N, C-alpha and C positions, 0 to 999 in steps of 0.2 A: 704369419702365425697370429695376426690380430683376430682373424675370424674364429680360429680354433679357440682362442681364450674367451672370446665373446660368448660363443655357444656353450662352452663348458661351464661358464659362469652362470648362464641362464638356467642350466639343468642341476646346479649344484644347490644343496641345501645345507647350512651349517648345522653341526651337531647340536648346538645350543643357540637358540635364537635370543636376542637381546631382550631382557625382561620377561622371558618365557621359560617356563619350566613345568613339566607335569607334576612334580612334587609340589610346587606352588599351587597349582590348580587344585590338586587333591587336598592340600591343607585348606584352601579357601572353601571348597565345597564341604569339607568336614565342619569347619567353623560356622559356615552359613546353615548347614543342617542342624548342628547343635543349638545354634541361636534360635532357629525356628521352632525346633522342638521344645526347647526351654521356654520360649514365649507361650506356646500352646499349652504346655503343662502348667506354667504359672498362672495363665488366665484361667484354666480349667480348675486347678486347685483353689485359686481365689473364689471363683464362682461357687464351687462346692462349699467352701468355708462359710461365705456369706449367706448361702441358702440354708445350711445347717444351723448357723447362729440365729438367723431370723426365725426359723422354725422353733428353736428352743425357747427363744424370747416370746414368740407368740403363744406357745403352751403356757409359760408362766403367766402372761397377761391374761389368758382365758381363765386360769386357775384363781387368779386374784379377782377377776370380774365376777366369777361364780361365788367366791367367798364373800365379798362385799355386798353382793346382791342378796345372799342369804342372811346376812347380818343386818340389812336395813330395817325390818320391823322390830328389831331388838332395841332401837334407839329410845323409844318411848318407855320400854320396860325398865332400862337401866336408869332413865331420868326419874321415873316415879318410884320404883322399887328398890333401886340401888344395886351395887355390885353383887351381893350374895345371890340375887335372883338369877344370875347367869348360870350358876351350877344346876339350877332346878328347871329353868326354862329353855336353855340353849341345847336342844337335842342335836343340833348340827355340828357340835364342837369336834366330832370325829372327822369333819372334813379338813381340819388342819392339825389334827393331833399327831399324825405321822410325819408331818412336813415342818420345816423350819419356817412356820408362818405365825402372823400376829394380827390382832384386831385392836383398833383403838376408836373410842367413842368421844366425840367432842360436841360441846354445846354450840349454840349459834355465834357465840363470841370467840370460839376456837379454844376454849378452856377444855383440857382434858377431864373426862368424867370417869372412864374406866378403860382397862386394857386387858387383853387376854392373849396368851401364846408366848412366843419368844422372838428374838431378833427384831427389836424395835428400832426405827430410825431416829437419829438424834435431832434432826431438824424439827423445830416447832412448826405448828400448823398456824398460818397467818389467815385469819378470818377475812381480812380485808382483800388478800390476793385471790381468794376463792369465792368471794361474795357474788361474782357474776355467774357461777355455775348455775345452769338450770337443773331442774329435777330430772335425776337419771344420768346426767352427764357425768363424765369422770376424767381425772387428770393423772397421768402416770409420772412417777418421779424415780430417779435413781440416785441413791446415796452410798457410794462405795460398793459393798456387795449386798445391798438390800434394794429390792424393787418394790415400790408402793403405788397403791391407787387410791385416790380420794374421791368420794362423791358427796354431794350435798343432799340432805333429806328434807323433804318439805311435806307439810300437811295441809289439808283444805279445811277452811272454816266455812261451815254451811251457812251460817247466818249472813256473812258478808260476800260468800261465794268468791273467796280469795284464797291464795296459798300463802303459807307462811314457813319460813326457814326454821327447822327444829334443830338443826346441828350437822355435823359432819362424821363420816365413818371412813377410817383409813385401814386398808388391808395391806400387809407387807409379807414378803417372802425373801428369804436369803437366796442369792445368785451364785453362792460360792461353788455349788455343785456343778451349775452350768458353765462357770468360768473354767473349773477344772476339766470338764469335758472338753471344752473348746480348746484348752491349752494341750490336752492330749491329742485332739484331732489336728491342731497346728503342727505339733511335734511329728505325728505320723505322716502328715502331708509333706513335711520338710525331708524326713527320712525317706519316704516313698519317691519323692521327686529326685532326690540325690541319687538313689538307686537306679530310678528309670534313666536319668542323665548319664550315669556311669555306663549302664547296659546299652543305651543308645549310642553312647560314644564309641564303645567297643564294635557295636554292629555297624556304625557309620564308617569306621575305618575299613571294615571289609566291603561294605556296599560301594563306597566311593572308588575303592580300588577295582571292583568289579565293573563299575559304571565307566571308568576310564580305559578299561582294557581294550574295547573296540577302537576308541580313538588313538590310544597309544599304538595299537597294532596297525592302524590305517597310517599313522605318521611314520612308523618304522618302514612300512611298505613303500611310502612315498619317498623317504629317503633312499631306500634301496633302489627304487625305480629311477630316481634322478641320477643316482650314482651309476647305474647300469646304462642309462641312456646316454649319459655323459662319456662313458667309456666306449660304447658302441659308436657314438658320433666321432669319437677321437680318431679312430682308425682312418675312415674316408676323408675326414678333414685334413689329417696329416698328409695324406697322399696328395690331395688337391693343393695344399699349401706348398709342399715341397716341390711338386712339379711347376707350379706357377711361379715360385721364386727362381728356379732354375732358368725357365723361359725368359722372365722379366730381367734377370741379371745378365743374360747372354742373348740379347735380341737378334744378334747375327745369326743365331742357330735356327731361328724360325724357319729358314728355307732349307735346312738340312733334313734328311730322312730321320734323324734321331729326334727331331721335334715331334714327330708322329706318335712316337711311343709316349713321350710326355703328355701329349693331348688325350691319348687312350687311357692313361692312368687318371687323368682328370675326369674324364667321362665315366670310367669304372667307379671312382669315388663318389661322383654325383649320383649315379644310378643306385649305389648302395645306400646313400643318405636318402634318396627318394623313397625306396622300398621301406627303410626304417620308419621315416616320418609317416608314410601311409599306415603302416602297421600300428604306429603309436597313436595316430589320429583315430583309427577304427577302435581301439581299445578305449581311448578316452571318450569317444561317443557312446560306446556301449556301457561305460561306467556312469555316464551322466544321465542315461535314460532311467526313469523310475520303473521299478518292477512291476508297478500297477499299469504302466502304459505298455500295451503289447502292440508291436508292430504289426501292420497289415501283412497278411500272408496269403499266398496263392496255392493252387494245387500243383505239386510237383511229382512228376513220374520219376521215381528214384532209379528204376532200371535203366531208362533212357539216358538220364544224367550220367550214370555210371558207365554206360556203354560208349558214350562220347569221350569220357575221361580215359577209358581203357584204350581207345584208338590212339591217343596221344601217347600214353605210357607204354604201348607196344613198341613204339619207335625207341623210346628210352631204353627199353629192355634189350632190344637188339643191339644198341650201341654199347651197352654195359655187359653184354653176354649174360643176362639174367633171364631165367625162365619165368614167364609171366602168365599165371593161369587165372581164369575168371570163372565164376560159378554164380551167375546172376538169375535170380527168380524173376519172371516177368510180372507186370501188372500190380506192382507195389507202389502205393501212393502215400504221400504225406503232404501236410499244409506247412508252407514255410517260404522263405526267401531263397529263391533258386540261385541267386549270385553268392549269397553266403554259404549254402550247402556245396555249391561247387568249390568254393574256397576250402570248405572243411575237409572234403574228400581228397581234394588236390594236395592239401597240406600232409595228411596222413600218408598218401601214396608217395609223395616226394621224399618223405623221411625214410620210407621202407626202401626206396631204391638208393638213397643216398648212403645208407649204412649196411647195404647188402654187397658183398664182394661178387666178383665175376664168378659165374658157376652157380650161384645161389638161386633161390626161387621166392617169387612174391605171389601170394593167392589173394585175390579180391572176391569177396563173397557178398551175396545179398539174399536174405531169407526173412521169413515172417515167423516171429515168436510170440504166441499169444496175441497181445494187442500192439506189440512193437515191430517196427521194421528194423532189422538189424544189418548193419554194414560191418564186415569184418575184413581187416587188412592184416594178413599174416606173412612174416618174412623169415628168412633163415640167416639173418644178418648177425651183427656183432652183439646184440642183446643189450640189456640194461641190468646193472647190478640191482638186486632187491632193495638195497639200502637207499637208492636213489629213486625209486619209484613214487614216494611221496612227493618229490620236488619237481617232477618233470613237467608239470602244468603251470609252474611258476614263471612269471615273466623274466626274460633274460637268463634263466637258469640253464646251463649246459653241463653235461658231465666232463670230467677231465679228459677222458680218452677221445672225445669228439670235438674238442675246442679248436683243433687244427682244421676242422671241416668248415667249409663256407656256411654261414648262417648267422642268425641274430638272436636265436633263442625265444622268439615270440610266436612261432607257428603253432606250437601245442597250446599255448595260452590263448591265442585266438580261437583255435579249434574247440577248446573247453567252453569258451564264451559263447560261440555260435551254437553248441549243443544245448547249453543252458538257456539260451534264447528261444530255443524250440522245444522247451520242456522234456528234454531227453537226458541222457547220461552217457558218458564215455568211460570205458574201462580198459586197462592194459594188464597184460601178463607178459613176463619176459624172463629169460635165462641167458646168461652170458655166454657167448660163443655158440648159442643154439638158435636163438631168434626171438622175436617179438610179435605179439598179436594185440592189436587195437580193435575194440569192438564199440560200435556206436548204435545206441538204441534210440529211436525216434518214434513217437506215437504215430501209428498208421491211420490213414483216413480211408474210409470206405465211400467209394463213389455212389451216389444215388442213381438207381436204375430207373430209366425212363419208362 
């Protein structure tokens, strides 16, 4: 029994592998997706906030530059005519009348001469700190919610051809409105981001579930395939093991006629395993081939191939007392693998004769339908219940009423695989106790006339 236990263990797959769970995989995918999307949204939101904040600050700086530039000529007016002259000479006062802006004029020592507007900064102007300013240069400062720009004003002395510092002008504007706007933007980005993450989380649950469906389905198929293969191998292995143990435990019986039966049992079990492993090997090879890789195909005369098969099955029909009719249209050609097509048609015909009782009828037909070559195998056998039709092409699947019949349940699965490899299709219609009809559609090939 050691061989049986070994092979059964090789084909068995535990229901739950150590450290492996599709629920864990789905959870990890969900968390990874949320993390990536959160990072993307966070970076996008931060970039948007920085861009918007810089844009607003740039607008404030431009307004202050315009204001302080327009006020530059007024320094001499204020120094010589005094503060009252502002109301008469400053026609540009409307530049900052509707904003929370202010202007301050300082002499060369940094002493305040006059001011106009509102929202003045509290920090004093240090003449020493700004003495290095060149004519037209400016320095920006931020004090709480007030942004300021300071420029130095120079005049040219014609006699000495030198420039002389006349004083400083400081223009200021409240940034409270900008900060309020940025706070609202930040709140909107947080709320929008949280809503987006929530919606992404909901959609991620669905998407990860859909993404894992093919993998889960493949895993379930693998489990079922392993279980079925283990079950199918168990039968012949049990026969071999049982017969071998009897012979080994009673070596004196090797010379007796009864030993012949034990050897036949071993041979039968070995042949059954051979056919099973050949079928499994064929299916595993076809599963491993990429659908983009198309095997080389040759010209196959389907009528000739079916005539050869018909000769063989006529003998089967006579032995089973079954009426076998053929209706084969000549000169129909396809491109494909002749050995695989032979196996395909042989599988369908074998099933037809296997499940048709004595006195019944099997009809093999070949015809051309539009661009397809159609091979039809119709019998008057036991039929298949309509509820089982969706499952008949599954590997190892067999209906309850036919499980006593010899077979592995791989013939139709192999047939469907061969049809698909030849870009065709296979259909089945059946009625219980009336019969079954399989139709195989293969793309026809037109021979080029010389």
